C-alpha positions in Angstrom: -47.5 -29.6 -3.3 -49.1 -30.3 0.1 -49.5 -33.7 1.6 -52.9 -35.4 1.4 -55.3 -34.9 4.3 -56.3 -38.4 4.2 -52.7 -39.3 5.0 -52.1 -36.7 7.7 -48.7 -35.0 8.5 -45.5 -36.7 8.2 -44.1 -37.1 11.8 -40.9 -39.2 12.3 -41.7 -42.0 15.1 -38.2 -42.0 16.0 -38.3 -38.4 17.1 -41.5 -38.9 19.1 -39.9 -41.8 21.0 -36.9 -39.6 21.6 -39.0 -36.7 22.9 -41.1 -39.1 25.2 -37.9 -40.6 26.7 -36.7 -37.0 27.6 -38.3 -34.8 30.4 -39.7 -31.5 29.8 -37.3 -28.7 30.4 -34.2 -30.9 29.7 -31.5 -28.9 27.6 -30.5 -32.0 25.7 -30.1 -31.6 21.9 -31.9 -34.3 19.9 -29.9 -34.6 16.7 -32.0 -35.4 13.6 -31.6 -35.7 9.9 -35.5 -35.6 9.4 -36.0 -32.2 7.9 -39.4 -33.1 6.4 -40.8 -34.0 9.8 -43.7 -31.9 11.1 -43.4 -30.3 14.4 -46.2 -31.5 17.0 -47.1 -29.9 20.1 -45.4 -32.7 22.1 -42.1 -31.2 20.8 -42.6 -27.8 22.2 -39.8 -26.7 24.6 -37.2 -29.1 23.3 -33.9 -28.5 21.7 -33.4 -30.2 18.2 -30.1 -30.5 16.1 -31.5 -30.2 12.6 -28.9 -31.3 9.9 -28.4 -28.6 7.3 -26.4 -31.0 5.0 -23.1 -30.1 6.8 -23.7 -29.6 10.5 -26.6 -29.7 13.0 -28.1 -26.3 13.9 -29.7 -25.9 17.2 -33.3 -25.2 17.1 -35.6 -24.4 20.2 -39.2 -25.5 19.5 -41.7 -22.9 20.6 -45.5 -23.1 20.1 -45.6 -20.9 17.2 -43.6 -23.6 15.2 -46.2 -26.2 15.4 -47.4 -27.4 12.0 -44.3 -26.4 10.4 -41.4 -28.6 9.1 -38.2 -28.9 11.1 -36.0 -27.9 7.9 -37.7 -24.6 7.7 -35.7 -23.3 10.7 -32.3 -24.7 9.5 -31.3 -23.2 6.4 -29.3 -25.4 4.1 -27.9 -22.5 2.0 -25.8 -19.7 3.0 -26.2 -16.2 1.3 -22.7 -14.7 0.6 -23.8 -11.5 -1.2 -24.5 -10.4 -4.8 -21.4 -9.2 -6.5 -20.8 -6.4 -9.2 -19.3 -3.1 -9.6 -21.9 -1.4 -7.3 -21.3 -3.9 -4.3 -17.4 -3.4 -4.6 -18.0 0.3 -4.7 -20.1 0.2 -1.6 -17.9 -2.1 0.3 -14.9 0.2 -0.2 -16.7 3.3 0.7 -17.6 1.6 4.1 -13.9 0.4 4.6 -12.9 4.0 4.2 -15.3 5.5 6.5 -14.8 2.9 9.3 -11.3 3.7 10.3 -12.2 7.7 10.6 -15.2 6.9 12.7 -12.9 4.6 15.4 -10.3 7.4 15.5 -12.8 10.0 16.5 -14.2 8.1 19.5 -10.8 8.3 21.3 
């Protein structure tokens, strides 16, 4: 469900304070845990370290990101792969073909 238009977007005040303290073009990473904060035009060009639950992921804010949330650009889940018989067969087929391709190159 979207946030009420009457309330306006959620913008973390501490983030705006940190952004205003740093000059434009500075490569300093601003660490944040506020994944729900909306990206504003003042944040464009800055590097943010958005926490994914385990570590901070470096996100460079560009103009196309304005209006989105910070958490959208730092995935909190890592997709390993689907398992099953077909996946094992494909993996074994790739491993068998990989060594022969490297021998032919020399």
